[in-house]
N, C-alpha and C positions, 0 to 999 in steps of 0.2 A: 565459422572455421574457414581459413584461407586455403585454397587448393594450390599446392606448389606448381610453379610453372615448369615448362619443359627443361629449361636450363637447370633448375634446382633438382628435378627428378633425375636428370642425367648425372649430376654430381653425386646424388645419394646412391645411385646404382654403382658408380665407380668406387665410392667409399665402401659400400657393402661388399663388392667383389674383392677389394683388397683385404678387407677383414676376413672374409670367408676363406680365401686362399691362404692367407698368412696363418690362420689358425689350423687349417688342414696340414700345412707344412710343419708348423711347430709340433703338432701332436703326432705326426707321422715319423719325423726324423729328428726331432729335438729343437728346442728354442735356440740354443747356442749354435747349432750347426746350420741353421737356416739364415740365409742372407737376404738383404733387401733386394739384391739383384734377382734372386730366384723368385721372389714374390712378384716383382714388377714384370718379369719375363712371362710368368704364368698368366698374368692379367693382361699382358700386352699393352703396358703403359710405361712411361719413363720414370726414372728415379725422382725427377722433379715433380711429377704428378703425385707419387707416393708421399713425398714430404710436404706437399700442399695440404694433405689430409691428416698426416701423422708426423709427429716430431721424431719418432724413433720406433724401433721394433717393440720396445717396451709398451709404448702407448697403444699400439694395435693389439698387443696381447691382452690388454685389459679393456678393449673397446666395448665388448658386450657387457661385461661386468659393470662398466661405467654407466651404460644405458640402464641397467637394472637398478643401480644405486640412485640415479637421477630420478627414476620413476618413484622409488620409495620416498625420497626427500619431497618430491612434489605432492605425493599422496599424504604425507605427514602434515605438510603445510595446509592441506585442505580439510583436515579433521576438525569437527566441531569443537569450539573452545571449552565446552562443558565436560569433555572427556578427560579423565585423568591421564597421567603420563604413560603408564603401561598400556591402558586401553587404546590410547591414541597410536602408540607404536605398533601394537598388535594389529589393530584394524587397518593401519596404513600398509603394513607389509602384506597382509592378506589381500587387500584391495590391489596392491601392486602386482601380486602374483596372478590376480584375476584378469588383469589388463595387459600384462607384459608379454604373455605367451605369443600373441600374434606378432608383436614387434621383434621378439627374438627370432622366431621362425622365418620372418622376412629376410633376416640377415644370415643366420646359420641354422642347420638342423639342431634339435634338442640334443641329439646324440653327440654332436660336435661341441656343443656348449658344455656338456658333461665332461668330455675328454679334455677340453681346455681347462676346466676347473681342476681336474686331476693332474694335468701337466704343470699348472702353476704351483700346486702343492708339492710336486716332486722335483722342481727346478729351483735350487738354492737362490739363484739371483732373483727369480721372480717371486719366490716365497718371501724374501726380504722386502720386496716392493709391496707385496700384498699386505703384509703386516703393517707397513708404514701407511698404506692407503686406508686400512681398517682403523688405525689410530686417528687419522685425519677425519674419516667419516664419523667416528664416535664423537669427536669434538664438535663437528657440524650439527649432529643430532642433539647433543647436549645443549647447545646454544639455542636450538629451536625449542626444545622442551622448556628451557629456562625462560625464554621470551613468552611462551604460552602461559607459564605459571607466574609471570611477573617477578622473576627472581634474578639476582646477580649471580651468574654461573661461577664467578671467581670467589664469591663470598659464601655461597651455599653449595655444599658438596652433593646434594641429592640428585641434581640432573645427571652429573657424570657417573654417579654410582648406579642409578637406574639404567642408563644407557649401557654401562659396562655389563650389567646382568643380562640385559636384553641381547646385546651383541654376542655374549657367550653362548646363549641358546641358539642364536642364528648360526654360529660356527659349528656347533654340534649337529644341528639338523643338516647343514650342508655336507658335513663329512659322512653322516649316516646315509644320506640320499645317494652320495657318490658310491657307497659300498653296497647299497641295497639292490634287490632284484628288480624293483620297479623304478625306472629312471626317467619317468615322465614329469612334466611340469605339474600335473595334477598331484603326483606323489609328493613332490617337495612342498607343495602348498599344504597338503594334508599333514605331512610330518611337522611342518612349521607350526600349524595350528595346534596339533597335539602337544608338542613340547612347550609351546608358550603357555598352554593351559596348565602345564605342570610347574610353571615357575613359582606361582604363589605357594603351593604345597611344599615345594623344595626349600623355600625360605622360612617355613614354619619352624618354631623353636624346637618342637619334638616331632620327629617323623612317625614315631610309633603310635601317636595319638589317633591318627587317621591316615590311612594310605590313600593315595590319589585314586579316585574312581570307586572308593569303598562306600 
C-alpha cells in the first residue's frame, strides 16, 4: 500500500474541508440558497481552488454518496465468482458498510451524512439528480453482474431485473434509517442485512405459505 505524500495529503484535506463545509451550509440554510462564494469563504480558499476539486455545487452535494457507491462497486468486483448475483450484491454491500465507516467519518460526522441524505430527498433539483444517478448506478451494477454470469446484458433481462429488486430494497432501508431512532452506521448496516434477507420471501409466489422468520 502506497502512503500518500505531503502534497496529496494536503489536497485531500482541502477537498474534505470543502465537502464538510458545503454540506453543513446546504443542510443548515438550503442547497439553493448556498453559494460557492460562501463555501470558499468559510474554508478560506479561492473559487479557483473549489473548481479544481468540484465542477459544481451539485457534485460536492453528492461527494460522500459517491464515495459510498464507489466502495460498493469495488467490493462487488472482489466477490468470489462462485457467488450467485443476489449473494454477491448482498455480501458486497455489507462488506462496504463494514469498511466505509472510517472513510465517511474522516470527511463528515455520521449525523451530517444523514442530514445530507434527508436534504437531497427534500430538494427537488437534487432529488432529480439522485434518481438519475441511481439509474446510472443500477446500469453499472447490472453490467458487472452480467459479466460475472457471462451474459449479454442487452439480450438477457435477468441482470437488470435482479439489480432493480436489490436497489429497491436499498432505497427502502435508506429511507427507514433516515426516519428511525438509531441513525448510526451500524444501524443502517443491520437494517440493510435484515431487509435483504426478506427479499427472497417477498418474491415467493404465496406469502401466506410461510412468513419471514416463521
